[in-house]
C-alpha positions in Angstrom: -42.1 32.7 -12.8 -41.8 32.8 -16.4 -43.9 30.3 -18.8 -42.9 30.1 -22.3 -45.0 28.7 -25.1 -41.8 28.3 -27.2 -38.8 26.6 -26.1 -35.5 28.5 -25.5 -33.1 28.9 -28.1 -31.0 25.7 -28.7 -27.1 26.1 -27.6 -25.0 26.2 -30.8 -22.0 24.6 -29.1 -24.0 21.8 -27.4 -21.2 19.1 -27.3 -21.1 15.3 -26.4 -24.1 13.7 -24.6 -25.0 11.5 -27.4 -26.1 8.6 -25.4 -27.9 11.1 -23.0 -29.7 12.7 -25.9 -30.8 9.5 -27.4 -32.4 8.3 -24.6 -34.2 11.4 -24.2 -35.4 11.5 -28.0 -36.5 8.1 -27.8 -39.3 9.1 -25.2 -42.4 10.3 -27.2 -45.2 10.0 -24.6 -47.1 7.5 -26.7 -47.2 4.7 -23.9 -50.2 4.0 -21.3 -49.1 6.5 -19.2 -47.6 10.1 -19.0 -43.7 10.0 -20.0 -41.8 11.5 -17.3 -38.0 11.9 -17.7 -35.8 13.5 -15.0 -32.3 14.7 -15.5 -30.4 15.4 -12.4 -26.9 16.2 -11.7 -24.3 18.5 -9.6 -24.4 22.1 -10.2 -23.0 22.9 -13.5 -23.2 19.9 -15.2 -25.4 20.7 -18.1 -28.8 19.6 -17.2 -30.6 22.5 -18.6 -28.8 22.5 -21.8 -29.5 18.9 -22.4 -33.1 19.3 -21.9 -33.3 22.3 -24.2 -31.5 20.5 -26.8 -33.9 17.2 -26.2 -36.7 19.4 -26.2 -36.1 21.3 -29.4 -35.7 18.3 -31.2 -38.9 16.4 -29.8 -40.8 19.8 -30.5 -42.6 18.5 -33.8 -44.0 15.2 -31.8 -45.9 17.9 -29.5 -48.0 19.9 -31.6 -50.3 21.1 -28.8 -47.6 23.0 -27.2 -44.1 23.0 -25.9 -43.7 24.9 -22.7 -40.6 25.6 -20.7 -41.3 26.6 -17.1 -38.5 27.7 -14.6 -38.7 26.4 -11.2 -36.0 28.4 -9.5 -35.2 25.9 -7.1 -31.3 27.3 -7.3 -31.7 30.9 -8.6 -29.9 33.2 -6.5 -32.1 35.9 -4.5 -35.5 34.3 -5.6 -37.6 31.5 -3.8 -38.3 28.3 -5.5 -41.5 28.9 -7.6 -44.8 27.8 -6.2 -46.6 25.4 -8.2 -50.1 27.2 -7.8 -48.6 30.1 -9.6 -47.4 27.9 -12.4 -50.8 26.4 -12.6 -52.4 29.7 -12.8 -49.9 30.8 -15.4 -50.0 27.7 -17.4 -54.0 27.9 -17.3 -54.0 31.5 -18.5 -51.5 30.6 -21.4 -54.4 28.5 -22.6 -56.8 31.0 -22.8 -58.5 30.6 -19.5 -59.8 33.8 -17.9 -57.9 34.7 -14.5 -61.6 34.8 -12.8 -62.3 31.2 -13.8 -59.0 29.9 -12.3 -59.6 28.3 -9.0 -58.0 29.4 -5.6 -56.6 26.2 -4.6 -53.6 24.2 -5.4 -55.4 21.0 -6.0 -58.6 22.6 -8.0 -55.9 24.5 -10.4 -53.9 20.9 -10.9 -57.3 19.1 -11.6 -58.3 21.7 -14.1 -54.9 21.6 -15.8 -54.9 17.9 -16.3 -58.6 18.2 -17.6 -57.4 20.8 -20.4 -54.2 18.9 -21.1 -56.4 15.6 -21.8 -56.1 14.3 -25.2 -53.6 16.6 -26.3 -49.7 16.5 -27.0 -48.0 18.6 -25.0 -44.2 18.7 -24.0 -43.4 20.3 -20.6 -40.1 21.1 -19.6 -39.8 21.9 -16.0 -36.2 23.2 -15.4 -34.5 23.5 -11.8 -37.1 21.6 -9.6 -36.6 21.5 -5.8 -38.7 18.3 -5.1 -41.7 15.9 -5.8 -44.2 18.4 -4.2 -43.3 21.1 -6.5 -43.5 18.6 -9.6 -46.4 16.4 -8.8 -49.4 19.2 -9.5 -47.9 20.2 -12.7 -48.0 17.1 -14.4 -50.6 16.2 -16.9 -52.9 12.9 -16.0 -53.2 11.0 -19.5 -50.9 9.6 -21.9 -49.4 11.6 -24.7 -47.5 14.1 -23.0 -43.9 14.1 -22.1 -42.6 15.9 -19.5 -38.6 16.7 -19.1 -37.7 17.6 -15.3 -34.2 18.9 -14.5 -33.1 19.1 -10.8 -30.0 19.2 -8.8 -31.6 16.7 -6.7 -32.4 12.9 -7.3 -36.1 12.9 -7.3 -36.4 9.4 -5.7 -39.9 9.9 -4.6 -41.3 11.1 -8.0 -43.4 7.8 -9.2 -43.3 6.6 -12.8 -40.0 8.8 -13.6 -37.3 7.6 -15.5 -34.1 8.9 -14.0 -31.0 10.0 -16.0 -28.4 11.0 -13.6 -25.9 13.3 -15.7 -22.1 13.1 -14.9 -19.3 15.3 -15.9 -18.4 15.2 -19.8 -16.0 12.6 -21.0 -12.2 13.9 -21.8 -12.7 14.1 -25.6 -16.3 15.9 -25.4 -14.6 18.4 -22.8 -11.8 19.1 -24.9 -13.9 19.7 -28.1 -16.1 21.8 -26.0 -13.4 24.0 -24.5 -12.1 24.4 -28.1 -15.4 25.3 -29.8 -16.1 28.3 -26.7 -12.9 29.5 -26.8 -13.0 29.7 -30.8 -9.7 28.0 -31.0 -8.3 25.3 -33.4 -5.8 24.0 -31.0 -2.4 23.1 -32.8 -0.9 19.5 -31.7 1.6 21.8 -29.4 -1.7 23.0 -27.7 -3.7 19.8 -27.5 -2.1 18.7 -24.1 -2.7 22.1 -22.7 -6.3 22.1 -23.7 -6.5 18.3 -22.0 -4.8 19.8 -18.8 -7.3 22.8 -18.7 -10.4 20.5 -18.8 -8.9 18.1 -16.3 -8.2 21.2 -14.1 -11.9 22.0 -14.6 -12.9 18.4 -13.6 -14.6 18.2 -17.1 -17.6 20.2 -15.7 -19.3 22.0 -18.4 -20.1 25.2 -16.8 -16.2 25.4 -15.6 -15.1 24.6 -19.1 -17.5 27.3 -20.5 -16.5 30.0 -18.2 -12.5 29.3 -18.7 -13.0 28.9 -22.4 -15.2 32.1 -22.7 -12.1 34.1 -20.9 -9.8 32.8 -23.5 -12.1 33.6 -26.5 -11.9 37.4 -25.8 -8.0 37.2 -25.9 -7.0 35.9 -29.2 -3.5 36.8 -28.8 -3.1 34.5 -25.8 -1.3 31.2 -26.0 -3.3 28.3 -24.8 -0.4 26.7 -22.7 0.5 29.9 -21.1 -3.4 30.4 -20.1 -3.5 26.8 -18.8 -0.3 27.5 -16.9 -1.8 30.6 -15.2 -5.0 28.9 -14.3 -3.1 25.9 -12.9 -1.1 28.1 -10.5 -4.0 30.3 -9.4 -4.3 30.4 -5.6 -8.0 30.7 -6.0 -9.4 28.6 -8.8 -12.8 28.8 -8.3 -12.4 32.7 -8.4 -11.0 32.3 -11.9 -14.5 30.4 -12.9 -16.7 33.5 -13.1 -18.1 35.8 -15.6 -20.8 38.6 -14.6 -23.7 36.5 -12.7 -22.6 33.2 -14.0 -19.6 31.8 -11.5 -19.1 27.9 -10.4 -18.7 29.1 -6.6 -22.5 30.9 -6.9 -23.9 27.5 -8.4 -22.0 25.6 -5.5 -23.2 28.4 -2.7 -26.9 28.0 -3.9 -26.6 24.0 -3.1 -24.8 24.4 0.0 -27.1 27.0 1.3 -29.9 24.7 1.2 -28.4 22.1 3.5 -29.3 21.9 7.4 -26.6 22.9 9.3 -25.4 19.6 10.3 -25.0 18.4 6.8 -23.5 21.6 5.9 -20.8 20.7 8.6 -20.3 17.1 7.2 -19.8 18.3 3.7 -17.3 20.9 4.6 -15.3 18.1 6.4 -15.3 15.6 3.8 -13.2 18.2 2.0 -10.7 17.4 4.9 -10.0 14.0 4.0 -6.5 13.8 2.6 -7.7 10.9 0.4 -9.8 10.8 -2.6 -12.9 9.1 -1.2 -14.6 7.9 2.0 -17.1 5.8 3.7 -19.4 5.9 6.5 -17.0 4.7 9.4 -14.5 7.5 8.2 -17.2 10.2 7.7 -18.7 9.2 11.3 -14.9 9.7 12.7 -14.6 12.8 10.7 -17.5 14.7 11.9 -17.7 13.0 15.4 -21.2 11.6 14.7 -22.7 8.2 15.0 -22.3 5.8 12.5 -25.9 5.4 11.5 -26.3 9.4 11.2 -23.3 9.2 9.0 -24.9 6.7 6.5 -28.1 9.1 6.5 -25.9 12.4 5.8 -24.0 10.6 3.0 -27.0 9.6 1.2 -28.6 12.7 1.5 -25.6 14.5 0.1 -25.4 11.9 -2.8 -29.2 12.4 -3.4 -28.2 16.1 -3.6 -25.5 15.4 -6.1 -22.9 17.1 -3.8 -21.0 13.7 -3.6 -20.9 10.9 -6.0 -20.9 7.2 -4.9 -18.4 5.5 -7.7 -18.9 2.0 -5.9 -21.4 1.1 -3.5 -21.0 2.7 0.1 -17.9 4.6 -1.1 -18.3 8.5 -1.6 -16.4 10.9 -3.5 -16.3 14.6 -3.9 -15.6 16.2 -7.5 -12.5 18.1 -7.8 -14.0 21.5 -7.7 -16.5 20.9 -4.9 -13.4 19.6 -2.9 -11.9 22.9 -3.6 -15.1 24.6 -2.7 -15.2 22.9 0.8 -11.7 24.1 1.4 -12.7 27.7 1.1 -15.4 26.9 3.6 -13.4 25.3 6.2 -10.8 28.0 6.1 -13.1 29.9 8.5 -12.9 27.3 11.4 -9.1 26.0 11.4 -9.0 24.5 15.0 -12.4 22.6 14.6 -11.2 21.3 11.2 -7.8 20.3 12.5 -9.4 18.5 15.2 -11.8 16.7 12.8 -8.6 15.6 10.8 -6.9 14.1 13.6 -10.0 12.1 14.7 -9.8 10.7 11.1 -6.1 9.7 11.5 -6.7 8.2 14.5 -9.5 6.2 12.9 -7.4 5.1 10.0 -4.5 4.2 12.1 -6.1 2.3 15.0 -8.4 0.1 12.3 -5.2 -0.4 9.9 -3.3 -1.6 12.9 -6.1 -4.2 13.8 -6.3 -5.2 10.3 -2.8 -5.8 9.6 -2.7 -8.2 12.5 -4.6 -10.6 10.6 -2.4 -10.7 7.4 1.1 -10.9 8.8 3.0 -14.0 9.8 5.4 -12.3 12.3 3.8 -11.0 15.4 4.0 -6.9 15.6 3.8 -4.9 18.7 1.1 -2.2 18.8 1.9 1.6 18.9 3.4 2.8 21.9 1.2 6.0 21.7 -2.4 4.5 21.5 -5.2 6.8 20.5 -8.6 6.3 21.8 -10.3 3.4 20.2 -12.8 5.0 17.3 -16.6 5.2 18.5 -17.2 2.7 15.3 -14.9 0.9 13.0 -15.8 -2.0 10.4 -16.2 -5.8 11.4 -12.4 -6.9 10.7 -12.6 -10.3 12.4 -11.4 -12.5 9.5 -8.3 -12.3 7.4 -10.4 -11.8 4.2 -12.3 -8.6 5.6 -9.0 -7.2 6.9 -7.2 -7.5 3.6 -10.1 -6.2 1.7 -10.3 -3.3 3.9 -6.5 -2.6 3.4 -6.6 -2.8 0.0 -9.9 -0.7 -0.5 -7.9 2.1 1.9 -4.5 1.9 0.8 -4.5 5.1 -1.4 -6.3 6.7 1.6 -4.0 5.5 4.0 -1.0 6.5 2.1 -2.5 9.8 1.8 -3.1 10.2 5.5 0.5 9.3 6.1 1.8 11.8 3.6 -0.5 14.4 5.4 0.6 13.8 8.8 4.1 14.3 7.8 3.4 17.4 6.0 1.3 18.7 8.9 4.4 17.6 11.4 1.8 15.5 13.3 4.8 13.3 14.1 3.4 10.4 16.2 0.5 9.8 13.9 2.9 10.0 11.1 5.2 7.2 12.3 2.4 4.8 13.6 0.2 5.4 10.4 3.5 4.1 8.6 3.9 1.1 10.9 0.3 0.3 10.7 0.5 0.0 6.6 3.7 -2.1 6.7 1.9 -5.3 6.9 -0.1 -4.6 3.5 3.1 -3.3 2.1 5.1 -6.6 3.0 2.2 -8.7 1.9 1.2 -7.0 -1.5 4.1 -4.9 -2.5 5.3 -3.4 -4.7 8.7 -2.9 -2.9 9.7 0.1 -4.8 11.5 3.3 -4.1 8.2 5.2 -3.7 7.4 2.6 -0.7 11.2 2.9 0.4 10.9 7.0 0.7 7.7 6.5 2.9 9.8 4.5 5.2 12.6 6.5 5.1 10.5 9.5 6.1 9.0 7.4 8.9 12.8 6.9 10.1 13.9 10.2 9.8 10.5 11.3 11.8 11.1 8.7 14.3 14.8 9.4 15.1 13.7 13.1 16.6 10.0 12.3 17.5 9.2 8.9 18.3 9.5 6.6 21.7 12.4 4.4 21.5 10.3 1.4 20.7 8.5 3.1 17.8 11.9 4.1 16.5 13.2 0.4 16.8 10.0 -0.6 15.1 10.5 1.6 12.4 13.9 0.4 11.5 12.9 -3.0 11.8 10.3 -2.0 9.0 13.0 -0.7 7.1 15.2 -3.4 7.2 12.6 -6.0 6.4 11.7 -3.9 3.2 15.3 -3.9 2.2 15.3 -7.6 2.7 12.0 -7.9 0.3 13.5 -5.9 -2.1 16.8 -7.9 -2.4 18.9 -4.9 -0.8 20.8 -7.2 1.5 23.7 -4.9 2.2 21.0 -2.3 3.6 19.1 -4.8 5.1 22.0 -6.0 7.4 22.9 -2.5 8.3 19.5 -1.4 9.2 18.3 -4.8 10.7 21.6 -4.6 13.0 20.6 -1.0 14.2 17.1 -2.5 15.0 18.6 -5.2 16.8 20.9 -3.2 19.1 17.9 -1.0 20.0 15.9 -3.9 20.8 18.3 -5.4 23.0 18.8 -2.1 24.8 15.3 -1.9 25.7 14.9 -5.4 26.8 12.3 -5.9 24.2 12.5 -9.6 23.3 9.7 -9.8 20.8 11.3 -7.3 18.8 14.6 -8.9 19.0 13.2 -12.1 18.0 11.4 -10.5 15.3 15.1 -9.2 14.1 16.8 -12.0 14.7 14.3 -14.1 12.4 14.7 -11.3 9.6 18.5 -11.6 10.0 18.7 -15.3 10.0 16.5 -15.0 6.5 19.3 -12.7 5.3 21.9 -15.0 6.2 20.3 -17.9 4.4 19.8 -16.3 1.3 23.5 -14.9 1.1 24.5 -18.6 1.7 25.5 -18.8 5.5 23.3 -21.6 6.3 24.9 -22.2 9.9 24.8 -18.6 10.9 21.1 -18.5 9.5 20.1 -21.6 11.7 22.0 -19.9 14.8 20.2 -16.7 14.6 16.4 -18.3 13.7 17.4 -20.6 16.6 17.8 -17.4 19.2 14.5 -16.1 18.0 12.8 -19.2 18.7 13.9 -19.2 22.3 12.6 -15.5 22.7 9.2 -16.3 21.2 9.1 -19.0 23.6 10.0 -16.7 26.3 7.4 -14.6 25.7 4.8 -17.3 25.0 4.3 -15.9 21.3 3.0 -19.0 19.5 2.7 -17.1 16.1 6.4 -16.3 16.2 7.4 -19.9 17.6 5.7 -21.5 14.7 7.4 -19.0 11.9 10.7 -20.1 13.2 10.0 -23.8 13.6 9.2 -23.4 9.7 12.5 -21.4 9.1 14.4 -24.2 11.0 12.9 -26.9 8.9 13.6 -24.8 5.6 17.3 -24.5 6.8 17.5 -28.4 7.7 16.4 -29.4 4.1 19.2 -27.1 2.8 21.7 -28.7 5.1 20.5 -32.4 3.7 18.8 -33.4 7.3 15.6 -34.5 5.4 14.1 -36.3 8.3 14.8 -33.3 10.8 13.4 -30.7 8.2 10.3 -32.9 7.8 9.9 -33.1 11.7 10.2 -29.5 12.4 7.5 -28.6 9.4 5.2 -30.9 10.8 5.1 -29.1 14.1 4.9 -25.5 12.4 2.1 -26.7 10.1 0.3 -28.1 13.2 0.7 -24.6 15.1 -0.3 -22.7 12.1 -3.2 -25.0 11.6 -4.0 -24.5 15.4 -3.6 -20.6 14.9 -5.8 -20.5 12.3 -3.1 -18.5 10.0 -3.6 -19.4 6.7 -0.5 -17.6 5.5 1.7 -19.6 7.6 -0.1 -22.7 6.9 0.4 -22.3 3.0 3.9 -21.2 3.5 4.7 -24.3 5.5 3.1 -26.5 3.0 5.3 -24.9 0.1 8.3 -25.9 2.6 7.2 -29.2 2.7 6.8 -29.4 -1.2 10.5 -28.2 -1.5 11.3 -31.2 0.7 9.5 -33.7 -1.2 10.9 -32.3 -4.3 14.7 -32.6 -3.0 13.8 -36.4 -2.0 12.6 -37.0 -5.6 8.8 -37.7 -4.5 7.2 -35.5 -7.4 3.7 -36.8 -6.8 3.8 -35.8 -3.1 5.4 -32.4 -3.9 2.9 -31.6 -6.4 0.2 -32.7 -4.3 1.2 -30.3 -1.5 2.3 -27.3 -3.6 -1.2 -27.5 -4.9 -2.8 -27.3 -1.6 -0.6 -24.2 -1.0 -1.4 -22.6 -4.4 -5.1 -23.0 -3.4 -4.5 -21.4 0.1 -2.5 -18.9 -1.0 -5.1 -17.8 -4.0 -8.1 -17.8 -1.8 -6.2 -15.5 0.8 -4.7 -13.3 -1.7 -1.1 -13.9 -0.7 0.6 -13.2 -3.9 4.1 -13.6 -3.1 3.1 -16.8 -1.7 1.4 -17.7 -5.0 4.6 -16.8 -7.0 6.6 -19.4 -4.8 4.4 -21.8 -5.3 4.2 -21.5 -9.1 7.9 -21.4 -9.2 8.3 -24.7 -7.1 5.6 -26.2 -9.1 7.5 -25.4 -12.4 10.4 -26.9 -10.8 8.3 -30.1 -10.3 7.1 -30.0 -13.9 10.7 -29.8 -15.1 11.7 -32.8 -12.9 8.8 -34.4 -14.7 10.1 -33.8 -17.9 7.3 -31.9 -18.7 9.2 -28.8 -20.0 6.6 -26.5 -21.8 4.2 -26.6 -18.6 7.2 -25.9 -16.4 8.3 -23.0 -18.6 4.9 -21.5 -18.5 4.7 -22.0 -14.4 8.0 -20.3 -14.4 6.8 -17.3 -16.5 3.8 -16.8 -14.5 5.9 -16.8 -11.2 8.4 -14.4 -12.7 5.6 -12.0 -13.6 4.2 -11.9 -10.1 7.7 -11.7 -8.3 8.7 -8.7 -10.8 5.3 -7.0 -10.0 6.0 -7.2 -6.2 9.5 -5.8 -6.5 11.3 -9.2 -5.1 14.5 -9.0 -7.0 15.8 -12.1 -5.3 12.7 -14.2 -6.1 13.1 -12.9 -9.9 16.7 -14.0 -9.7 15.9 -17.3 -8.2 13.0 -17.8 -10.9 15.7 -16.9 -14.1 18.1 -19.6 -12.6 15.6 -22.0 -12.7 14.5 -21.0 -16.2 18.0 -21.1 -17.3 18.5 -24.6 -16.4 15.1 -25.8 -17.9 16.2 -24.1 -21.1 19.3 -26.2 -21.3 17.3 -29.3 -20.9 15.3 -28.1 -24.0 18.4 -27.6 -25.8 18.0 -23.7 -26.0 21.5 -22.9 -24.9 21.5 -19.3 -26.2 18.3 -18.3 -24.5 19.8 -20.0 -21.5 22.8 -18.1 -21.6 20.6 -14.9 -22.1 18.5 -15.8 -18.9 21.3 -16.4 -16.7 23.1 -13.3 -17.6 20.0 -11.6 -16.5 19.9 -13.5 -13.3 23.7 -12.5 -12.6 23.1 -8.8 -13.1 20.4 -8.9 -10.5 22.3 -11.3 -8.1 25.4 -9.1 -8.3 23.3 -5.8 -7.6 21.5 -7.3 -4.4 24.6 -9.1 -3.2 22.9 -12.4 -3.5 26.2 -14.7 -3.5 24.3 -17.9 -4.1 22.3 -16.7 -6.5 25.2 -15.1 -8.4 27.0 -18.7 -8.2 23.9 -20.4 -9.6 24.0 -17.9 -12.5 27.6 -18.4 -13.0 27.3 -21.9 -13.0 24.5 -22.2 -15.4 26.4 -19.7 -17.7 29.1 -22.2 -17.7 26.8 -24.8 -18.9 25.2 -22.8 -21.6 28.5 -22.0 -23.1 29.8 -25.7 -23.1 26.5 -26.5 -25.0 27.4 -23.7 -27.3 30.9 -25.3 -27.7 33.0 -22.6 -25.8 34.5 -24.7 -23.1 37.3 -22.2 -22.5 34.7 -19.7 -21.4 32.7 -22.3 -19.6 35.9 -23.0 -17.7 36.3 -19.2 -16.7 32.6 -18.9 -15.3 32.8 -22.2 -13.4 36.0 -21.1 -11.5 34.4 -18.0 -10.4 31.4 -20.0 -9.3 33.6 -22.6 -7.6 35.0 -19.6 -5.7 31.8 -18.7 -4.7 30.6 -21.9 -3.6 33.7 -22.6 -1.6 33.2 -19.1 0.3 29.6 -20.3 1.1 30.7 -23.8 2.0 28.7 -25.0 -0.9 29.5 -27.5 -4.0 28.6 -27.0 -7.6 25.0 -28.4 -8.6 26.5 -30.2 -11.5 29.9 -31.6 -12.4 30.7 -30.3 -16.1 33.5 -32.2 -16.6 36.0 -29.6 -17.2 
């Protein structure tokens, strides 16, 4: 134990921490009580460096002494300092003879408080273990300032002002690296420095050790040095110099943990995702939920995990790497722990997904045991919130399962994620790759039912993207397999998708035929959700065929069923179709009223695709009401949402509506540009009806621009498509 009457030298390369330094230097100890400030943080984050800088700046305000005391809570090979020994040294340093220093801790603390009374003393207590070690050392009267550094959050230290220290900001981290490496990075070096400090997790100790190595090799290039560090098999092993090492700093904190907490800490590093909560931790460590909560809070208190948002915990990147060096010692137990975690996510995601889909989904053929604890997801809002929160973790688990050849989990996790993918998008190539991996795996390792489901999910994704040829091919395969299995629910779901596919391609009679078959299957298996969904689809098609009374009857039946089931998504979509029906009948007031109801529901339940379609239709209502600016605003909103979801068919549809609006706004060139964009998309996705609308609209634009010859050519192409689709052009151009 060392007691100094002068503070350690300041660090010349001190970088960043301006806000934290200002917070500490504002503390003068001039209030009604002694000023106590704690600086806590993870190993290597720079607590002592900050405290020394602040103490040196504050020293002139405390003429009666500035004392720096090392308490050695985390010093390799040394026990934490006994506060009684600290007090003896403090009293001796103030001139009290050894024989006059009391023997008991309480008496020594009382003598120290008496001696400090009326004085202005700055006391720095570095690397404190806990409240019991600190409390006896505190002066008892105002005028003194105590700065405490600790790896633990000292929640029991009454009256202390805590300052949790985080890793450096990226700009401060790069500045620190450059200073300690004694380099002035060129513009070509800048990205390498940024990458180097990122690989260090912006942790000051790691940056100091890495930059220190570079400082001794002036001929090394920064990019090559960074590449070598990035490729290192043992990155923690690269971050050491003499008796200073990131791993040693971590070891000292880890070794302080009780065995059960050590085990959970190790296993947190097995999580394929970026963060966790108590439910996932309980599954990972096979412990009760209440115990997981207590252990996570304790690890947070010890600064071994962070809590970026309430109830969600995250490991620093270097601490994650550290846990992986620890878990390498027990691979079998760790594999079992990870499988428990994946089973938890699969089970919970499947349960949550049932709340947000309007199409009935079968459960996995291979069902893992239900986890001992899972969140309450009995409402749609909770289920959707959980899925969105866990989306990146679930995706990481799918990728991990595929990489580790956990074939069944790879397939069932992908299936469990599908309702969220279908609900939220984006329906992009990344998502497509995920489902193609599931198909490839399922072809060789799944049950026939799981393979059929994987095909249906992929086909439905192609349908959402607007890739209609691929959708037809994959859904056709799914239908064949479901029929071979005698799985009427799967067959009904696939027929429903194929019906929608034929509708968007303009074949309304075939669409109605397929959806009617789906309805018969849903009724045969007693699936009310599927029945409601097909009634809505048939109502939609009746409107397209011009049978408005029949459409109204079917949509009213669907609406009643969805409301009975408490399915807000189905209710909103049916209201949307009723809005379309009123719009087709020219009842703009009723159309707007019903669509506003649908929009309100979709926004409450977070159904972004439904919201986009509502906005699109409300734009059409405003257009029909000759409120052109309002219509343009709504259609722009719809297009933005549909693009973000990856719905190319919806975008093409919205562009066609926007083109029609621009014609009426006397902006034919803008209309032509818009129709051309719609035409490109429609041809890319083989959406014949959208293509015909775009050609017809482009013809109208050319006519308005005074080019009747070009208009006639386009209209003839449109008429050919309309004839093939058994449809008629929307407008007689008089050509």
